[in-house]
LOZAMI-993016 format. One line per field, with one value per residue (C-alpha): residue number from 1; residue in three letters; x, y, z. Coordinates in Angstrom, 3 decimals. Layout:
LOZAMI-993016
num	c(NUM	...)
residu	c(ALA	...)
east	c(X	...)
north	c(Y	...)
up	c(Z	...)
This chain:
LOZAMI-993016
num	c(1	2	3	4	5	6	7	8	9	10	11	12	13	14	15	16	17	18	19	20	21	22	23	24	25	26	27	28	29	30	31	32	33	34	35	36	37	38	39	40	41	42	43	44	45	46	47	48	49	50	51	52	53	54	55	56	57	58	59	60	61	62	63	64	65	66	67	68	69	70	71	72	73	74	75	76	77	78	79	80	81	82	83	84	85	86	87	88	89	90	91	92	93	94	95	96	97	98	99	100	101	102	103	104	105	106	107	108	109	110	111	112	113	114	115	116	117	118	119	120)
residu	c(MET	ALA	GLU	LYS	LEU	ASP	ASP	ILE	SER	VAL	SER	GLU	GLU	GLN	PHE	GLU	LEU	GLU	GLY	GLN	THR	SER	ASN	ALA	PRO	GLU	ALA	VAL	GLY	GLY	GLU	PRO	PRO	ARG	LYS	SER	LYS	SER	GLY	ALA	GLY	GLY	THR	LYS	ALA	ALA	LYS	GLN	ARG	ALA	ALA	SER	PRO	GLY	PHE	PRO	ALA	ARG	THR	ALA	THR	PHE	VAL	ARG	ASP	THR	ARG	ALA	GLU	MET	ARG	ARG	VAL	SER	TRP	PRO	THR	ALA	ASN	GLU	VAL	LYS	ASN	THR	THR	ILE	ILE	THR	LEU	VAL	ALA	VAL	VAL	PHE	PHE	ALA	LEU	TYR	LEU	PHE	GLY	ILE	ASP	ARG	VAL	TRP	ALA	PHE	LEU	ILE	ASP	HIS	LEU	ARG	VAL	TRP	LEU	GLY	GLY	SER)
east	c(20.750	19.932	19.981	20.864	18.821	19.593	18.004	15.787	17.090	15.047	15.451	14.503	11.574	9.894	9.277	8.717	5.228	5.643	1.795	0.099	-2.437	-3.195	-5.669	-3.511	-4.581	-1.032	0.152	-1.375	-3.251	-3.081	-5.839	-6.722	-5.210	-7.642	-8.919	-7.965	-11.109	-9.631	-12.765	-11.057	-12.618	-10.265	-7.357	-4.949	-6.087	-6.444	-2.645	-1.221	-3.262	-1.264	1.987	1.722	3.916	2.260	1.384	4.212	6.391	4.650	4.870	8.564	8.477	6.611	8.774	11.675	10.876	9.408	12.827	14.479	11.774	12.437	16.669	15.638	13.695	15.420	14.326	14.291	17.127	15.558	16.567	14.255	11.112	11.658	11.278	8.134	6.530	7.851	6.067	2.694	2.307	2.652	-0.267	-2.207	-2.140	-1.952	-5.132	-7.358	-6.711	-7.991	-11.017	-12.342	-12.216	-13.642	-16.194	-16.626	-17.015	-19.513	-21.413	-21.733	-22.909	-25.695	-26.763	-26.830	-28.847	-30.889	-32.043	-31.027	-33.821	-36.438	-36.151	-35.585)
north	c(18.797	18.204	14.911	14.742	11.627	12.454	16.042	16.563	18.093	16.818	18.121	16.822	19.314	17.706	14.547	15.804	14.081	15.473	16.919	15.642	12.808	10.800	9.058	5.399	2.955	2.443	-0.926	-4.209	-3.612	-0.360	2.597	4.458	7.699	11.060	13.890	17.144	18.844	22.464	23.647	26.247	23.907	24.245	26.469	23.757	23.436	26.314	28.189	24.785	25.508	29.637	27.550	25.664	27.155	28.816	27.617	28.663	27.160	23.803	23.993	24.118	21.502	19.025	19.808	19.228	15.782	15.128	16.181	13.402	10.488	10.749	10.571	7.019	5.563	2.463	3.736	0.714	1.023	0.627	-2.699	-3.711	-2.105	-3.238	-6.776	-6.223	-4.110	-7.317	-9.708	-7.013	-6.777	-10.352	-11.611	-9.761	-11.130	-14.771	-13.684	-12.064	-14.800	-17.395	-15.060	-14.542	-18.324	-18.851	-16.678	-18.142	-21.586	-20.931	-18.844	-22.069	-24.394	-22.327	-21.687	-25.607	-26.152	-23.651	-24.794	-28.967	-27.596	-26.936	-23.107	-20.791)
up	c(24.990	21.195	19.785	15.654	14.019	10.206	9.220	12.277	15.880	18.630	21.594	25.911	26.311	22.816	25.127	28.256	28.759	32.526	33.372	30.390	29.872	27.051	25.419	25.805	28.741	30.933	30.580	31.397	34.932	35.317	34.724	31.930	33.038	33.896	31.468	33.964	35.617	35.895	34.895	32.422	28.998	26.546	27.381	27.195	23.680	22.939	24.907	22.281	19.177	20.036	20.289	17.474	14.585	11.481	7.972	6.320	8.854	8.295	4.504	5.026	7.262	4.743	2.066	4.060	5.592	1.885	0.895	3.677	2.806	-0.539	-0.792	1.374	-1.027	-2.874	-6.994	-9.545	-12.482	-16.034	-16.573	-13.451	-14.940	-18.305	-17.031	-14.734	-17.616	-20.221	-17.124	-16.643	-20.354	-20.998	-18.243	-19.362	-22.573	-21.071	-18.784	-21.599	-24.047	-21.176	-20.606	-24.013	-24.405	-20.967	-22.828	-26.060	-24.109	-22.558	-24.918	-27.005	-24.755	-23.180	-26.801	-27.900	-24.543	-24.959	-28.695	-27.846	-25.167	-27.826	-27.988	-30.059)
């Protein structure tokens, strides 16, 4: 039995957790799961690597998922982009002038303080 969510098919086999170990601890008060002591030393990982899809299949899945996600994006209108650009430019000019003014005031005060204290 497969369920369809948007453009993604998910089968029950993909959700079976029986026989798999997890690195996450169990519920509060529970004991964390233990690793398998099968002595084979990574045969399970080797089987998973062998069963994993190849580069072309993973690339196709990535492109398909990316396209599905891009359809869900809420794109701004041209008017919204124009308004936020104007607001940004006004803020940049304001802060540039403000910081320039503060810099000039401090330069004036430091220069006059240096002269007043007897510097050259």
